Residue, then its C-alpha position, 0 to 999 in steps of 0.5 A: m500500500t502506497p503511503v499519504a504524504p502528510w500535506r495531502r492528508r491535511i487537504e483530503s481531511d479539511p472541509a471545503p471553503p464555504p461559497p461566497t456570500t457576496s459577489p465579487t464586485a460587491g466593493l465596487e458596489g458600495g461607497r467605493n465607486i463614487p469616485d467613479r460616478v462622480f467622474r462620469g458625471l464629470a464628463l457627461g456634464s462637459g460633453l452637454l456644456v459643449l453641446v449648449v455652447l454650441a447650440l447657444i452661438l448658433i441661437s444667438t448668431s441667428k437672432e442677430a441675423w434674421p433682419a438679413f434672413r427675411q429680408e433676402g430670404f433663400h437669396f442670400l445663399t443662392s445671389k452672388e450680388w453684395s451691395p450694401s450701398q443698394g440693400h442687395f446681399g447675397a452670400l454666393a460669392f463669399v462661399y464660393g471664395t471660402l471653398v475655393v481657397s479652402a480646397i486649394a490649401l488642402l490640395l497644397s497641405v496634406p501630401v506635404s503634411i503626411g509625408l512630413a509627418l511619416f519622415i518624422t516618425e519612420v524615416a528620420p534619425r532621432a538626432v534629426r527628429a527632434p529640430v524638425v519637430y521643433l520648427v513644425d510647432l514653431l511654424a504652427a505658433i506663428p500669428s496669423v497677421v504676420y503670415g498675412l504680411w510677409g504674404v503681401l511683403v515678400f511672398g506675393p511679388q516673388i509668387v507673381k513671377v512663378l505663377d505668370g510662367l506656370a500660366a503661360k506654360v498650361a495655356g493650351v491645357p484644356v482645364l488647367g488653361t482656364l483655371l491657372a489663366g494669366p495675368a497673375s495678381q499678388k492678391s488672388f484665390a491662389t496666393a491666398g490659398i498658398i499661404l493657408a497651406i503654410m498655415i494649416t501643415p504645421i496642425i496636420t503634421s502635428i496630429s498626423k506624427e501623433v497617429f502615426a506613432t500609436v501604430p503597433r510596433e509588432q504590426k510594423e515589425g511583422a509586415l517587414a519580416l514577411g519581406a515587405t519593404r518600407w513603403e509596403m509596410i507603411r502602405g499595408a500597416v501604418f495607413p489602414y490603422s491610421r486613416t481615422g486619425i488623418v481624416g481627423a487632422v484634415m478635417l482640423g485643418l480645414g476649419r482653420a482654413m475655412g475660418e481663417t481671417i486676417a491672412v485671407a483678407l490680406m492676400i485674397g482681394s476683396q473682390h466680390e465675384i465668382s470666377a473660375h480664374l484661379l490666379g485673380p482676386g476674389d473674396g472669403m466669408a471671414a474676409v469680407i466679415a473682418n473688413e466691413f463688419g467695423e462700418a456696418s449696420g442696420v441689414h448690413r450687418a446683420s448680413l455679415i452676421g449671417l456670413g458667420v452663421v453660414l460659416f458655422v453650419m458649413t463647419v458643422v457639415v464638414n466634420l459631420a461628413a468627415r466622421m460618417v466616411t470614418n466610421r464608414a472606413d472602421r467598419r470595412l476595416g473591421g470586417a477585413r480584419a475579421 
């Protein structure tokens, strides 16, 4: 007969422990979860406060702009005639100018910003990375009026020569020949868009850099271990993981471009018209508000406030559209991973 070890005899002779009478989360259900409830309430209150502030801004500005909306009706958005002396106010030319300048800024800034963010996170050595990040942050801290003055005094006179040469080269191209028809002006859609591109590049770069830094190292190293080149690793591992963050960075840059005032007011030319010639002068919503609000009164003042309401609604619509795009992309990516 095989002898039984003493420790085994003690275990077999001891009675089984009684089942627990309380749930494992009983301590959390008591007084110890009060800080969690307080934090949850503060977070919910902060989110609701933002919505309340946005609603109050929209209500108050719409109330101030109501005389213009009542007088012009839907023609406020469909008419391009802006004549305070005759009492006609149409926002279409300013909406067009804002969208055109913002599109030029994004077209020039997004590739440079994403490339610079990839250089910082994936390519640059450690000794170079810190100075580049410092310079990008320094560009983001420069006031917009400085960009505007630099554009008027230095950039505008020099870029006109380049734009005139570009217009001469694409004169025979069907679409580009119309968009870039000369002669170029120092104050135009193109120059304002280039200045805005320089201004929003640090913003998009900084956010994209942080997004790229969140990609798991195992995911990138796994792609490289399977034989992918660096570009294939970025395209197959970094971009899909960072798609939502990149779209958010671009939308934040677009919001900055659409709402920029001083630099655009100094560089766009302040001409109330809709033109397909990007090298000619135009105007934008924020720029005309800054230029005319100080001397406006009555319906003219209400119309300028109405431009602010339109700009506010456009910004909200753009952000909602970006959210829909990112949610759809996340669902597709999640389905592909599953």
